[in-house]
LUMMAR-87275 format. One record per atom (N, C-alpha, C): x, y, z. Coordinates in steps of 0.1 Angstrom, whole numbers, plus 5000, padded with zeros to 4 digits. Layout:
<nodes>
XYZ
...
</nodes>
This chain:
<nodes>
891521546292
891121486278
889921396280
889021396270
887921306270
887721256256
887121136256
886921066243
885521016242
884921046231
883520996228
883420956213
882320906209
882120886195
881020976190
881021006177
880021096172
879721056157
878621096153
878221066139
878521196131
879421186122
879821306113
878921316101
878321436099
877521456087
878221566079
877921566066
878421666057
877321756052
877521886054
876521986049
877122056037
876322126029
876822186016
877222326018
877122386030
877422526032
878922546030
879322666025
880722696022
881422756033
880622806043
881322876055
882022776064
882822826073
883522736082
882822736096
881822656096
881022636108
880922486111
881122456124
880922316129
879622326138
878722236134
877422226142
877422106151
877222126163
877222006173
875821996179
875321866180
874021846186
874221886201
873121926207
873121976221
873821886231
873421756231
874121656241
875621656239
876121656226
877521646224
878221776228
877521886225
878122026229
878322026244
877321976252
877421976266
878521886271
878521766265
879521666269
880921716267
881121796257
882521846255
882821976262
881822016271
882022136279
882422256271
881722286260
881922396251
881022516254
880322516265
879322616268
880022756268
879422846260
880022986259
881022996248
881522886242
882522906232
881922936218
882523026211
882123066198
882923006187
884122956190
884922886180
885722776187
886222686178
887022566183
888122546173
889122466177
890222426168
889822276165
889622246152
889222116148
890422056141
890821926145
892021866140
891721736134
892421706123
892421566117
893921546112
894521436117
895821406114
896721516118
897521576109
898421686113
897921816109
896621826105
896021956100
895022006111
895022136113
894222196123
893622326117
892322346119
891722476115
890822526126
890622656126
889722726135
888422746128
887322706135
886022726129
885022766140
884022836135
882922876144
882122756148
881522756160
880822636165
879422686169
878422606165
877022636169
876322506173
875322526181
874522406186
873322376177
872922246177
871722206170
870822136180
869522156178
868622076186
868421936180
869221846185
869121706180
869621616191
868921496193
869321406203
870521326198
871321276207
872521186203
873721276200
874821206197
876121276194
876221296179
875921416174
876021446160
876921566157
877721566147
878621676143
878421696128
878121826125
877921856111
879021946106
879621906095
880721986089
880322046076
880522176076
880222246063
881322216053
881022236040
882022206030
883322286032
883222406037
884422486040
885322426050
884722356060
885522296071
886122166066
885322076060
885821946056
886921956045
886722046036
887722066026
889022116031
889022206041
890222256047
891022156054
890422066061
891221956068
891021816062
890421816050
890321696042
889721576049
888521596056
887821486062
887421386052
887821256052
887621166041
886121116039
885321106050
884021056048
883121086060
881821076058
880921086069
880720956077
880020956088
879820836095
880420846109
880320736116
880720736130
882220736132
882720806141
884220816144
884420866158
885620836163
885920896176
886121046176
885921106187
886121256188
886821276201
888021326200
888921346212
888921496215
888721526228
888721666233
889921676243
890721786241
891821806250
891521906261
890321956261
889922056271
890322196269
890922226257
891322356254
890722406241
889522366239
888722406227
889322336215
890122226216
890622156205
889922016204
889221996193
888621866190
889321796179
889621666181
890321586171
889421476166
889221466153
888521356147
889521246144
889021116145
890021016141
889820896150
891020816152
892320856146
892320826131
893320896125
893620876111
894720776110
894420646106
895420536106
895720496092
897020496090
897520456077
898220316077
897920236068
898620096067
899520106055
900820106058
901820126048
902219996042
902119976029
902519856022
902919896008
903119796000
903419815986
902819695978
903019705965
902419595957
903119575944
902919465938
903319435924
902119405916
902019465904
900819445895
899519475902
899319605906
898019635913
896919635903
895719605908
894419605901
893419685908
892419735901
891419825907
890819765920
890519635919
889919565931
890919515940
892219505936
893219455945
894419555944
894319675950
895319775949
896619735955
896619645965
897819595972
898119455969
897619405957
897919265953
897319165963
898119065967
897618955976
897419005990
897919125994
897719176007
896419256008
895719275997
894519365997
893519306007
893319176007
892219116016
892519146031
893819126034
894219146048
894019296052
894419386044
894319526047
892819566048
892019506039
890519526040
890019486054
890519366059
890019326072
890419426083
891619476083
892019576093
891119706092
890919746079
890019866078
888619846083
888119726080
886719696084
886619686099
887719646106
887719636120
887619776126
888219876120
888120006125
887020096120
886120026112
884920106106
884020146118
883520266116
882620326126
883320376139
884620366138
885420416150
886620506146
887120486134
888320556129
888320576114
889320656109
889520676095
890720586091
890420476085
891520376082
891720376067
893020366063
893320356048
894620286046
894720236034
896020176030
896720276021
898120266020
898820346011
900220286009
900820335998
902220295995
903120415996
904420395997
905320515998
905220615987
904820575975
904620665964
903420755965
902520715974
901220795977
901420915986
902620925991
902921036001
903321165993
902821275997
903321405992
903921486004
905221476005
905821536017
905821686017
905721746005
905721896004
904421946010
903321876006
901921916011
901521846023
902321756028
902121676040
900721606039
900521536027
899321466025
899621326020
898521236020
898621106015
897421076006
897621025994
896520985986
896120835989
895320825999
895020696005
893920615999
893920486001
892820395996
891920366008
890620406006
889620386016
888620286011
887720236020
886720136016
885320206017
884420196007
883120246009
882220136015
880920166017
880020076024
879819946016
880119946003
879919825995
881219735995
882219786002
883519716002
884419735990
884119845983
884919885971
885919985975
887119985969
888120085971
887820215965
888220325971
888220455965
889320535971
889820635964
891020715968
890620855973
891320895983
891021025989
892321085995
892521215992
893721275998
893421326012
894221286021
894021316035
895421366041
895321426053
896621466059
897421346063
898721376067
899521266072
898821206084
898921076086
898121006096
898621026110
897820986120
898220986134
899120876138
899020766131
899820646133
899920566121
901120496119
901320416107
901620266112
900920176106
901220036108
902019986095
903219946097
904119916086
903919766082
903419746070
903319616064
904019606051
905119686049
905919666037
906319526036
906119466024
906319316024
907619266019
908519356015
909719306008
911019346016
911819246020
913019276027
914019366019
914119336007
915119405998
914719555997
913419575994
913019715993
913019796006
912819716017
912719786030
914019846034
915119786029
916419846033
917019946024
916219986014
916620086004
916620216011
917520306006
917620446012
916320516012
915520496001
914220565999
913220526010
913120396012
912220346023
912620386037
914020376039
914520426052
914220566054
914220656044
914020796046
912520816048
911620736043
910120746045
909920726060
910520616065
910220586080
910820696088
912020746085
912620846093
911820976093
911221006082
910421126081
909221126090
908621006091
907420986100
907921016114
909020956118
909620976131
909921116134
910521186124
910821326126
909521416128
908421376122
907221446124
906421396136
907121306144
906521256156
905221176154
905221106142
904121016139
904520876142
903920806152
904320676156
904220576144
905220506141
905220396131
905720266138
904920166137
905320036144
905519926134
906319826138
906819716130
907819786119
908919836125
909919916117
910419836105
910819716107
911419636096
911419486099
911719406089
911919266092
913119246101
913119136109
914219106118
915018986111
916319016110
917218906106
917418806118
917618686114
917818576125
918918616134
920018656128
921218696137
920918816145
920218916140
919919036147
919219006160
918318916160
917518886172
918418836183
919418746180
920318696189
921318806195
921618896186
922519006190
921719096200
920419116197
919619206206
919519146220
919519016221
919318956234
920618906240
921718946234
923018896238
923318926253
922819046257
923119086271
921819096280
920919016276
919619016283
919418876289
919618866302
919618736309
918218666307
917118746308
915818686307
915518626293
916118696283
915918636269
916918526266
918118536271
919118436268
918818296274
918018296285
917618176292
916818076282
916218136272
915418056263
915918046249
917218086247
917818076233
918817966232
918617886222
919717786219
921017856215
922117796216
923417856211
923217886197
923618006193
923518046179
924718126175
925318096163
926618166159
926418206144
926618336142
926518396128
927818366121
927718336108
928918316099
929918226106
929518106111
930518026119
931617976110
932817956116
933917896108
933617746108
934217676099
934117526099
934517466112
935517526118
936017466131
934917486142
934217606142
933217626152
932017536149
931717506136
930617416133
930917276138
932117236136
932517096141
932417096156
932917196163
932817206177
931317196182
930417266175
929017256179
928417126177
928817056166
928316926163
928816826173
930116836177
930616746187
929916766200
929516886203
928816916216
927416876216
926616916205
925216906205
924716786197
925516716190
925116606181
924416646168
923516756169
923016806157
922716956158
922817026146
922617166146
921817196134
921217316134
920517366122
921417476116
921517476103
922317566095
921417636086
921217776088
920117836081
920517976076
919918026065
920218166061
919718266070
920518366073
920118466083
918818546080
918618576067
917418656063
916418566055
916418436057
915518356050
914118346056
913218276048
911818256053
911318136047
910218086052
909517966047
910417836047
911417836055
912317716057
913217696045
913317796036
914117776024
915617786027
916417686022
917817686024
918317636038
917417576046
917817526059
918317386058
919317356066
919917226067
919917176082
919617046083
919816986097
921016896096
922116926103
923416856103
923516776115
923716636114
923816546125
925116476125
925716456137
926916376138
926716256146
927016136140
927016006147
928515956148
929115946159
930515916160
930915796152
930015686151
930315566144
929815556130
928915656126
928315646113
928615766104
929215866110
929515986101
928616096103
928516176092
927716306092
926516286082
925316336087
924116326080
923516466077
923016486065
922516616062
921016606057
920116666063
918716676058
918416816052
917816816040
917516946035
916416926024
915817036019
914817036010
915417065996
915116985986
915617005972
914417005963
913917115958
912717125950
911517085959
910816975955
909716925963
910016805971
911316775972
911716645978
912516675991
912316596001
913216596013
914316506011
915516556013
916816476010
917516446023
918016316024
918916276035
920216226028
921316296031
922616256026
923616216037
924416116034
925416076044
926816106039
927716156048
929116186045
930016126055
931116066050
932015996059
932916086067
933016216062
933916306070
933216446070
933616526080
933216656082
933616746069
934816726064
935316796053
934416776040
934016656038
933216626026
931816686027
931316696039
930016756041
930116906039
931116966044
931317116042
931617146027
932317056020
932517076006
931217085998
930216996002
928916995996
928217125998
928217176011
927517296014
928117416007
929517416006
930117525999
929917525984
929817405978
929517395964
928017445961
927117425970
925717465968
925517615970
926317675979
926017815983
927217915982
928417865981
929517945979
929618055990
929918185985
930118295994
928818326002
927618275998
926418306005
926418246019
927318146021
927418086035
927818186045
928418296041
928818396051
927518456058
926418446052
925118496057
924418396065
925018276067
924318166074
924518176089
923618106097
923718096111
923617956115
924517916124
924517776130
923817786143
922817696145
922017696158
922017556164
922217556177
922117436185
920817356182
920917226180
919717146179
919117116192
917817116193
917117086206
916216966203
916216866212
915316746211
913916786215
913116826205
911816866207
910816756209
909616786214
908616686215
908216646201
907616516200
907316456187
905916396188
905316386176
904116296174
904416216162
904316086164
904515986153
906016006148
906916026157
908316046154
908616166145
907616256145
907816386137
907816496147
908816586147
908916686157
907916796156
907716866167
906716976167
907417106171
906917216165
907217346171
906017436170
906117556175
904917636177
905117776171
904117836165
904217976161
903318056171
903918146178
903218236187
903018366180
901818406177
901618536170
901318636181
902318726184
902218816195
901818956191
901019026199
900519156196
900719246209
901019376206
900719476217
899219506216
898619516228
897219546228
896919696231
895719726234
895319866236
895819926249
896419836257
897019886270
898619876269
899119856256
900519846254
901219726260
900419626262
901019496268
901019386257
902019306258
902219196249
901219086252
900619026242
899618916244
899718816233
899618686236
899618586225
898218576219
898118636207
896818646200
896418506194
897418436189
897118306183
898318216184
898118086186
899217986187
898917866178
899817836169
899617726160
900717626163
900317496164
901317386165
901617326151
902917316148
903317276135
904017136136
903517036129
904116906130
904916886117
906116846118
907016826106
906516706098
906716716084
906416606076
907516496077
907216376074
908216266075
909416296067
910616306074
911816326068
912116476065
911316566069
911516706066
912416776077
913216866073
914016946082
913317056089
912117096084
911317196090
909917156092
909117236099
907717206101
906817276091
907417346081
906617426071
905617336064
904417386062
903417306055
903917266040
904617366034
905117336020
906117226020
906717196031
907617086032
907016956038
905716946037
905016836042
904416846056
904616956062
904216976076
902716986077
902116976089
900716996091
900517086103
899317146104
899017246114
898017186124
898217206137
897317166147
897117276157
896117266166
896017356177
897017316187
897417406196
898417366206
897817266216
896517286219
895817186228
895917046222
895617026209
895716896203
897116836204
898116926201
899516876201
900016836215
899716926224
900316906238
899616796245
898316776243
897616676250
898116536246
898616526233
899216396228
900616376233
901316486238
902716466243
902816486258
901916566264
902116586279
900816536286
899816486279
898616436286
898016536295
897816506308
897116596317
897816716321
899116716317
900016836320
899916936309
899216906298
899216996286
898917136289
897817166298
897417296301
898517376308
899217316317
900217386325
901417416316
901717326307
902917346297
902517456288
901317466283
900917576274
900917706281
900417716293
900417836301
901917886303
902817796306
904217836308
904817886295
904417826284
905017866271
904418006268
903218036271
902618176269
903418276277
903618246290
904318336298
905718366293
906418256288
907818276283
907718366270
906718336262
906518416249
906418566252
905618596262
905418736266
906818796271
907518716279
908818766284
909818786273
909818696263
910718706252
910318836243
909018856241
908618976234
909019096241
908919106254
909319216262
910819236261
911519126261
913019136260
913419186246
912819146236
913219196222
912819336221
911719376226
911219516226
912219606233
912619576245
913419666253
914919676247
915219586239
916619596233
916619636218
915419666213
915219696199
915119856198
915819916189
915820066189
914520126183
913620056177
912420106171
911220046177
910020106173
908720066179
908219926173
907919836182
907319706178
905919706182
905019636174
903619616179
903219466176
904019396169
903619256165
904919176163
904819046167
905918956166
905418816163
906118746155
905918606153
907018526159
906818456170
907918376176
907818226173
908918176168
909018026166
909517966178
908617896185
908917836198
909017686198
909917626205
910017486206
909917446221
909317326223
909217276237
909917136237
910917126246
911616996246
910816896255
911316776256
910616666263
910516686278
911316776284
911216806298
910316926300
909716986290
908817096291
909517236290
910817236288
911517366287
911117436274
911117566274
910617646263
911817716256
911917706243
913017766235
912517846224
913217956221
912818036209
913918026198
913517996186
914417976175
914518096166
913318166164
913318286156
912318376160
912418506157
911418606159
911218686146
910018706142
909718776130
908918906133
909319016128
908619146131
907419166122
907319086111
906219096102
905718956099
905118886109
904818746108
903718716098
903918606091
902818556082
901618516090
900518496084
899318466091
898718326087
899618236083
899118106078
898518026090
898918046102
898317956113
896817986114
896318106110
894918146112
894018086101
894618006092
893817936082
893217806088
893817766099
893217646106
891817676111
890817586108
889417616112
889317656126
890117596135
890017616150
890717746154
891417816145
892117936149
891618056141
890418046135
889918156128
889518276137
888918236149
888518346158
889718416164
890918336165
892118406169
892618496159
892418466146
892818546135
892018686135
890718676138
890018796140
890518876152
890818806163
891318876175
892618946172
893418886164
894718936160
894519076153
893619086144
893319206137
892819316146
892019276156
891419366166
892619426174
893619346177
894719396185
895519496177
895619476164
896319576156
895619706157
894319706155
893519826156
893619896170
893519806181
893519856194
894919926197
895919866192
897319926194
897420066187
896820076175
896820196168
896020306176
894920266182
894220366191
895220406203
895920316208
896820346219
897920446215
898520416203
899620496199
899120636195
897920646190
897420776186
896720846197
896720786209
896120846221
894620846221
894020776211
892520756212
892220636219
892020646232
891720516240
890420536247
889820416250
888620416258
887420446248
886620546253
885520586244
884120536249
883120606245
881720566248
880920536235
879920466236
879120436225
878120546222
877620546209
876620646205
875320616212
</nodes>
């Protein structure tokens, strides 16, 4: 197999002829061939092949060819040769998402800008498009995708099923519907790689790593749907625990429960826009309050051992590690944000009064000259945890958001893992370059999964 890049041109002829510039023809070892198999996505046609006297790597497609395999646009793209007279244009990469209240300039709502960034990263290398589940025609095996033109405007084009799918469906509830489950399964059945299968529930991550010693070494004790007796036992042992909804996000519904033998039980939580601290004289009265607020929904809660994390100004810190699989299928920390809790807040979320810092800023204030070594250790642990989650997860992963804590001795702990992490850390001025790198890793991993790797320049 060989990979190169070429400039695709459209001609108006109706016949099925592919014209190749002489350098490209020779590079692909097509000497003596009169026909080739040309592939895009899951579609393949046989076409006559002829040489053109032109310098550089150029490929001309007649109208008959491009309409048969639905080539979406002209311009630079990768060209993969398998050595058996088969040439593949692409890769054809689909970004699966959904939207509420679409508009012409924002077909995917608030996610349109992010999807634009990914498509632009793959410009002049691949055919990138966004789509929703309703854009798929399974009978014809096509997708009515959203592409970007040179001016950055959206246009629609029907193309074959893609070579790889990056799943960014944004809604937990919709994602577990039978319809969405069948969409993912159909891609798998057609041997089309789809990565970031679904959101991860907090309890799911702990179950995944339950028999993985390398992962368990960095997990605080965590119990799904704990009985009151178990919660009291954990409070007696750890002095404080976090009590959080298994499928929650943004810190909503989280409680920090603390036990002081001489002073009773204390509960910190967020109510509206306020941080609340309440004291209870008995464990029973505290549990009664929790049950009155949530009722049967407490069965979806998780109790997690509290860890004495490093602090700045008496406010605790934790870290978001945005992990990606790269073009070599290896995990890498693309970006790291340090989150400082707001005064009196149970979480480090910005909406609860938290603030964002770079890891270097945070660790230099807590570990001084040892900051670099502590950060390097945390990166190594984050890679090991990502590998542990991946080897125990039944579907393909390409991206993870790890919520990591570092205690005062420098030990590294993981509290949560998200398969579709938010990108708020990249809003920090010092992390914008990491945000761009993160998008590049997404594209590089799509190249890996579609077997379009390496390549040479025009």
